[in-house]
N, C-alpha and C positions, 0 to 999 in steps of 0.2 A: 766783873773784871777777871775773876778766876777762870770763868769759862773761856774768855778771850785768850788768856794766857795758855790754857791747856790746848785749845784748838790750834793756835799758832805754833806752839811748841811741837805738837804732833806733826804738823805739816812740814816745818823746817827740818825736824830731826829725821823724818822719813827720806827727804831729798838728800840731806847731808850723808845719811847712812848709806844710801845707794852709791853715791860718789866715793865715799871713803872706803867702803868694802871693796869696790873695784880697784881703787888705788892700792890698798893693802894687799890684795891678791897679786897684783903685778909685782909689788916689792917682795912679797913672801916667796913667790915661785920663780919669777924671771930675774929677781934681784935688780930691778930698775926703778928709779924714782921718775915716774912719767909726769912731767909738768905740763904736758899737753892734754892730760886726761879731761880737764874741764872744758877744754876747747872742743872736744868731741861732743860733750854735753850741749854746748852752744850750737854746734854744727847740726845736731838733730833738730833743734828748733827752727833753724833757718831752712833746712830741707823741707820740713812740713810747710813752712810759710810759702816757699817757692812752689811746691807741688799743688797746694790748695789755692793760692792766689793767682799765680802765673799760668800754671798748667791746667788748673781746673779739676784736679783729682778729687774724688771723694775722700773724706777724712781718714777712714780706717786704712785703706791702701796707702795713703800718704804717710801715716804713722809707721806702718810696717816697713815701707820703703826707706824711711828715715833711719830706723834702727839698723836695717840691713846695710845702708850706705855707711853708717858710722863703723860698723863691724869691718866692712871691706877696707875702708880707709885706714883704720887702726892696724889691721893685720898686714896690709901691704906696706905701710910705713914702718911697721915693726920689723918685718923681714928684710926690707930694703935698706933701712937706715940704722936701726937700733941693734938688731941681733948681731950683725958683724962687729959691733963695738961694745957688746955687753960687759966685757971684762974691764973696760975703761970708763969708770963711773963718771968722771968729770966730763968726758966727751959725750956721754949719754945725756947728762943734764943739759949741756949746751944744745944738743940735737933736739931734745924735746921742747926746750924753750923756743928754738927757732921754728919748730913745727907749729907750735901754738901761734906764734906771730904770723906765720904764713897763712894759717886758717883765718886769723883776724883780718889780715890785709886782703885776702880773697873776698871775705864778706864785705869789707869796705868798698872794694872795687865793684862788686856785683850789686850791692844794695845801698851804698853810700853810708853816711853816718846817721841816717834818719832812724827814728824809732819805728819798729814794726810790731805787728801783733798777729796772733793766730786766733781764729774764732773758737769759742768754747765748744767742747764736745757735748756737754750735758748742761743746758741752761736751767735756771731756776734756783730756788733757795729752800733750805729747811732750817728749823730751829733746833740746835743742839746745846744742851746745858744753858739755855737762855740766850744763846748767841746765834745770830742769823748767819748761816754758813752756806756758801754756794755749793750746788751739787757737784761742780767741777772739783772743788776742794775735797769733798768726800770721795769722789771717784779716784782722784789722784792718790790720796792717802791709802785707800783700799788696795789699789793696784800695786803701789810701791811696797806695802806691807806683804802682799801675796808674793811679790817677786823676791823679796828678801827671804821669805820662808822657802820658796822654791830653790834659791841659791844654797841655803843651809842644807836642804834635802839632797841637792846635787853633790855637795861637798862631803856630806856625812853618810850617805846611804848608797852611793854608787861606786863602781870601780874607778871611774874617772876621778871622783872626789878623793878616793884612797891614793891614787897616783899623784894628785895635786898635793895632798898633805905630806906624802912621802918625799916628794921632790922639794917641798918647802923646808922640810926638816934636814935633809941631807941629799944633795944632788948626786954626789958620787955613788953613794950606796944605792940610790934609786936607779942610776944607770947600770950598776952591777946586777941589779935584780931584773933587768930587762925593760925598764921604763925609759923611753926616749925623752931626755931632758928638753931637747929642742922642741919636740912635738907638744909636750905638756905645756911648755912656756907659751907657745903660739896659741894653743887652745885657751889658755888662761887669759891671754891678751884679748882674745875674741869675747870671752865671757865678761871681762871687765869693760870692754867697749860696749857690749850689749847693755850692761847696767847703766853706763853713762847715757847711752842712746834712749833707753826707756825713761830715765829721769828727765832728760831734755825734752822728749816728746810729751810727757805728761805735764811738765811744768810750763811748756810753751804758751798755753792759753792763759796762764795766770801771771805771766811776767811780760815786760816789754823787751823785745829783741833788739839788741844793739851789739856792734862788733867787739865791744870790750866787756861784755857781760860774763866772760869766763874768769875774770881776774878775782872778783870777790869770792866765788866758790872755791877757787884754787887756794886762796889764803886759808879759808875755813877747813878745807880738806887736809892741808898740811898741818894745821893746828890739831885736827882730830887724830891724824896719824901719829903725831908725836905724843899727844895726850893719852891716847889709848895704848900706845906701844907699836912701833913700826912692825908691820906684818901681822898684827893680831886682828882677826876679824871681829872677835868679841869686843876687843878694845875699840874698834871702829864704831860699833853700834853704841856702846856706852858713851864714847866720846862725842858722838853726834847728838845724843840726847842731852848731855851736859852743856855743850856749847849752844845748842838750840834753845834750851831753857834759859841760859844766861843772857843770850841775845834778846829773847822775848821779855824777860824781866826788865832789862835795861830800857827797852823801847817803851814799856808801859809804866815804869816807875820813876824813870830819871828824865828830867827836863831835857829836851833835844836828844833823847836817847837813840833815835834812829840814826843820828850821826856818830854815835859813840859805840854802837853795838859790836862792830868789828874789833875795835880796840879792846873792849871789855872781854870779848871771847879770847883774844890773845893773852890778856892779863890772867884769866882763869888758867890757861895752859901753862903760863910761866909759874904761877903759884903751885900748881900740881907738880911740875917738874922740880921745883925747889925741894919738895918733900919726897918725891919718888922720881929720880932722874930718868929711869928706864920707861916711864909711862905707867899707866894703870895695870896693863896686862903684858908688858914687855918682859924680855929676859933680862935679868940683872946683869950689869956690866961685868961683875966678877965672874959670873958663869960663862959669859962670852969669851973672856980671856982664858 
């Protein structure tokens, strides 16, 4: 059982971390809470399904096209709908919810409410820690981990990463120093959308595609963002691991735990916030004031 718990925790935490890091990037730099973020994750899966099943594309070009499609949709909608309203937080929330619902309804119109599936990239199984794990699981975990490392290197070792971190800390000073706040925010949205697209593309063969599959990840991403501290990338990773572990433990140890895992994750978030209201790695409220 321990092996099962470890494998499932690693898988869930890697997916949650990809989504949460992108969500936190957008909040930290563009100062927007993008509730359509997990809809882009869903969109990547549906694009792969369409290209492989209806258009007959090979798998690798379909994956690359799905990620590129998500980036284009995210950047276009950001520039057209969100960027002009960035200073109006409530309006931005409404726009992003509406955008997610539009994506959902388009998927319903195109594919109906039927369950869809994407063929596995890498068939077969191996035994890890006494647990029979599919090769697709191992491939997904490996690529997601490598992507997170690449994002860390991008943010910590490049001039773009320096500009992102400077803009996240103080937009006005970053603009004075010659960094275009608007351009950095747009590029950050593209990076966040790429992370959602990669997660959706890799997870697509492991899940059932349906037009409302974005809702549960959105709840978890919001919980992770609050638990780790809004805008904290390190907090997003730690929060993803904590919630993934709590969900897995509930599923394996509690009767009917698969129906309770979401509620238990939110309970963990609430308990942490009672002790540390700013989240694990957030800025203390006194400092913000």
